[in-house]
One Martini backbone bead per residue (centre of mass of N, CA, C, O) as a GRO file, in nm:
protein
  191
    1MET     BB    1  11.184  10.412  13.474
    2SER     BB    2  11.508  10.400  13.455
    3ALA     BB    3  11.799  10.477  13.612
    4SER     BB    4  11.953  10.548  13.324
    5SER     BB    5  11.738  10.751  13.263
    6PRO     BB    6  11.660  11.044  13.176
    7PRO     BB    7  11.472  11.288  13.244
    8GLY     BB    8  11.196  11.278  13.018
    9SER     BB    9  11.222  11.014  12.897
   10PRO     BB   10  11.121  10.753  12.737
   11ILE     BB   11  10.964  10.448  12.767
   12VAL     BB   12  11.105  10.140  12.672
   13VAL     BB   13  10.930   9.879  12.524
   14ARG     BB   14  10.993   9.537  12.496
   15SER     BB   15  10.916   9.312  12.239
   16PRO     BB   16  10.926   9.038  12.044
   17TYR     BB   17  10.839   9.194  11.791
   18ARG     BB   18  11.027   9.435  11.798
   19GLU     BB   19  11.289   9.271  11.804
   20GLY     BB   20  11.228   9.132  11.531
   21VAL     BB   21  11.232   9.389  11.358
   22ASP     BB   22  11.520   9.488  11.438
   23ARG     BB   23  11.667   9.224  11.308
   24ILE     BB   24  11.596   9.323  11.032
   25PRO     BB   25  11.717   9.375  10.750
   26ARG     BB   26  11.764   9.549  10.492
   27ALA     BB   27  11.689   9.615  10.184
   28PRO     BB   28  11.829   9.368  10.050
   29ARG     BB   29  11.789   9.039  10.141
   30LYS     BB   30  11.936   8.773  10.267
   31PRO     BB   31  11.920   8.444  10.298
   32THR     BB   32  11.898   8.226  10.520
   33GLU     BB   33  11.936   7.902  10.578
   34MET     BB   34  11.639   7.862  10.668
   35ALA     BB   35  11.506   8.013  10.434
   36ARG     BB   36  11.605   7.827  10.209
   37GLU     BB   37  11.440   7.585  10.319
   38LEU     BB   38  11.142   7.724  10.368
   39ILE     BB   39  11.118   7.942  10.107
   40PHE     BB   40  11.316   7.888   9.849
   41ALA     BB   41  11.221   7.617   9.855
   42TYR     BB   42  11.035   7.360   9.749
   43GLN     BB   43  10.738   7.345   9.936
   44GLY     BB   44  10.477   7.168   9.968
   45LYS     BB   45  10.265   7.275   9.737
   46ARG     BB   46  10.498   7.350   9.544
   47LYS     BB   47  10.624   7.079   9.524
   48THR     BB   48  10.379   6.931   9.410
   49GLN     BB   49  10.358   7.107   9.157
   50ARG     BB   50  10.627   7.054   9.042
   51LEU     BB   51  10.617   6.737   9.019
   52LEU     BB   52  10.364   6.734   8.842
   53GLY     BB   53  10.476   6.910   8.619
   54LEU     BB   54  10.715   6.740   8.541
   55SER     BB   55  10.553   6.480   8.479
   56ALA     BB   56  10.360   6.602   8.266
   57THR     BB   57  10.574   6.710   8.077
   58ALA     BB   58  10.724   6.448   8.016
   59LEU     BB   59  10.480   6.288   7.921
   60GLY     BB   60  10.394   6.492   7.700
   61LEU     BB   61  10.654   6.476   7.526
   62VAL     BB   62  10.631   6.180   7.464
   63SER     BB   63  10.345   6.174   7.351
   64VAL     BB   64  10.396   6.382   7.120
   65ALA     BB   65  10.613   6.224   6.980
   66PHE     BB   66  10.448   5.962   6.932
   67MET     BB   67  10.198   6.093   6.794
   68GLY     BB   68  10.355   6.221   6.567
   69TRP     BB   69  10.459   5.961   6.446
   70LEU     BB   70  10.176   5.844   6.395
   71CYS     BB   71  10.050   6.078   6.229
   72PHE     BB   72  10.327   6.148   6.034
   73GLY     BB   73  10.476   5.876   5.937
   74GLY     BB   74  10.314   5.828   5.643
   75GLY     BB   75  10.306   6.149   5.528
   76GLY     BB   76  10.032   6.176   5.670
   77ILE     BB   77   9.735   6.223   5.823
   78ASP     BB   78   9.606   6.038   6.097
   79PRO     BB   79   9.286   6.057   6.228
   80ASN     BB   80   9.316   5.841   6.463
   81TYR     BB   81   9.545   6.043   6.630
   82VAL     BB   82   9.451   6.337   6.675
   83GLN     BB   83   9.315   6.319   6.962
   84LEU     BB   84   9.573   6.209   7.102
   85MET     BB   85   9.733   6.458   7.045
   86ILE     BB   86   9.561   6.659   7.203
   87TYR     BB   87   9.612   6.517   7.480
   88ALA     BB   88   9.916   6.547   7.480
   89VAL     BB   89   9.917   6.866   7.460
   90SER     BB   90   9.756   6.905   7.719
   91LEU     BB   91   9.956   6.771   7.909
   92LEU     BB   92  10.186   6.957   7.854
   93GLY     BB   93  10.045   7.223   7.930
   94SER     BB   94   9.970   7.148   8.221
   95GLY     BB   95  10.262   7.103   8.320
   96PHE     BB   96  10.364   7.388   8.255
   97ALA     BB   97  10.163   7.533   8.436
   98LEU     BB   98  10.252   7.412   8.708
   99LEU     BB   99  10.533   7.525   8.690
  100LEU     BB  100  10.461   7.825   8.677
  101LEU     BB  101  10.299   7.833   8.948
  102ALA     BB  102  10.531   7.749   9.134
  103SER     BB  103  10.729   7.975   9.053
  104TYR     BB  104  10.557   8.221   9.105
  105GLY     BB  105  10.506   8.169   9.410
  106ASN     BB  106  10.801   8.167   9.494
  107ARG     BB  107  10.883   8.446   9.387
  108ARG     BB  108  10.692   8.613   9.571
  109GLU     BB  109  10.821   8.516   9.844
  110GLU     BB  110  11.109   8.609   9.781
  111LYS     BB  111  11.050   8.903   9.744
  112ALA     BB  112  10.927   8.953  10.030
  113PHE     BB  113  11.192   8.875  10.176
  114ARG     BB  114  11.391   9.081  10.037
  115GLU     BB  115  11.166   9.356  10.006
  116GLY     BB  116  10.975   9.372  10.234
  117LEU     BB  117  10.751   9.447  10.472
  118PRO     BB  118  10.701   9.476  10.803
  119ALA     BB  119  10.488   9.271  11.022
  120LYS     BB  120  10.253   9.179  11.238
  121GLY     BB  121  10.180   8.845  11.336
  122ARG     BB  122   9.921   8.587  11.368
  123VAL     BB  123   9.865   8.279  11.474
  124LEU     BB  124   9.605   8.053  11.375
  125MET     BB  125   9.774   7.786  11.268
  126ARG     BB  126   9.898   7.454  11.371
  127GLY     BB  127   9.968   7.175  11.155
  128LEU     BB  128   9.850   6.925  10.976
  129ASN     BB  129   9.815   6.864  10.625
  130ASP     BB  130   9.565   6.643  10.506
  131GLY     BB  131   9.540   6.737  10.192
  132SER     BB  132   9.844   6.647  10.185
  133SER     BB  133  10.138   6.459  10.046
  134PHE     BB  134  10.475   6.324  10.088
  135HIS     BB  135  10.518   6.010  10.093
  136GLY     BB  136  10.284   6.001  10.323
  137VAL     BB  137  10.355   6.296  10.426
  138PRO     BB  138  10.236   6.543  10.602
  139PRO     BB  139  10.248   6.861  10.629
  140PHE     BB  140  10.359   7.127  10.809
  141GLU     BB  141  10.141   7.408  10.923
  142VAL     BB  142  10.145   7.767  10.903
  143VAL     BB  143   9.904   8.020  10.997
  144TRP     BB  144   9.861   8.367  10.916
  145GLU     BB  145   9.804   8.710  11.024
  146PHE     BB  146   9.769   9.049  10.881
  147GLU     BB  147   9.823   9.403  10.851
  148ALA     BB  148   9.747   9.595  10.545
  149HIS     BB  149   9.599   9.875  10.457
  150GLY     BB  150   9.349   9.784  10.650
  151VAL     BB  151   9.400   9.476  10.576
  152THR     BB  152   9.342   9.135  10.606
  153HIS     BB  153   9.598   8.883  10.592
  154GLN     BB  154   9.734   8.577  10.455
  155GLY     BB  155   9.952   8.301  10.545
  156ARG     BB  156  10.198   8.034  10.462
  157LEU     BB  157  10.370   7.739  10.595
  158SER     BB  158  10.534   7.444  10.458
  159HIS     BB  159  10.659   7.122  10.594
  160VAL     BB  160  10.780   6.807  10.667
  161ASP     BB  161  10.949   6.948  10.898
  162ARG     BB  162  10.836   7.023  11.198
  163ALA     BB  163  11.085   7.109  11.365
  164LEU     BB  164  11.176   7.336  11.174
  165VAL     BB  165  10.916   7.510  11.197
  166GLU     BB  166  10.915   7.536  11.512
  167ARG     BB  167  11.196   7.673  11.528
  168ALA     BB  168  11.123   7.920  11.339
  169LEU     BB  169  10.803   7.917  11.475
  170PRO     BB  170  10.740   7.925  11.815
  171GLY     BB  171  10.514   8.129  11.822
  172GLU     BB  172  10.220   8.354  11.796
  173VAL     BB  173  10.440   8.553  11.685
  174VAL     BB  174  10.508   8.715  11.369
  175THR     BB  175  10.721   8.810  11.106
  176VAL     BB  176  10.620   8.985  10.835
  177LEU     BB  177  10.666   8.973  10.474
  178TYR     BB  178  10.563   9.223  10.238
  179ASP     BB  179  10.410   9.328   9.947
  180PRO     BB  180  10.289   9.650   9.902
  181ALA     BB  181  10.144   9.584   9.624
  182ASP     BB  182  10.097   9.264   9.741
  183PRO     BB  183  10.006   9.116  10.040
  184SER     BB  184   9.965   8.818   9.934
  185ALA     BB  185  10.271   8.853   9.924
  186ASN     BB  186  10.403   8.638  10.169
  187THR     BB  187  10.610   8.609  10.470
  188VAL     BB  188  10.862   8.500  10.689
  189TRP     BB  189  11.084   8.560  10.932
  190VAL     BB  190  11.398   8.382  10.925
  191GLU     BB  191  11.713   8.283  11.092
   0.00000   0.00000   0.00000
């Protein structure tokens, strides 16, 4: 008990995690500048999905237009180009699906940041993700785990700027923000 505490008052022990939770504003939260860069922008896997989706969608649109012109250009359907038209439509659909997947994932993390509940998280891994790269540079990734509703969940954050990620998440304890309806939708609090 400190000298300034009245007799019988509880001893308050401050830990880095508790101080981290106390600094988090109430929901709905506005993203900090660093959160806009690390969480709200398309980074890591989401950026790759988005770029592939945009490329496949653009190529699919051009292919569908060209195959449509070949198939229907003579006034009737040319059976020689019907299968190519099916491939073009499939490419367009695949690109659109990748765009939706990237957008859905980002929106879930944004919602967790803006409205989620805080929890103490423990860093499991930090390092380069050799499974993907952007212009030949593998992203730096941090993987954490936390408990919600008696179940352990994981989350991850990746970015090509290692220094930015390490500045945002310097320790082995992180404050996780998760959607209570679906804790798999989670992210970390960054200031």
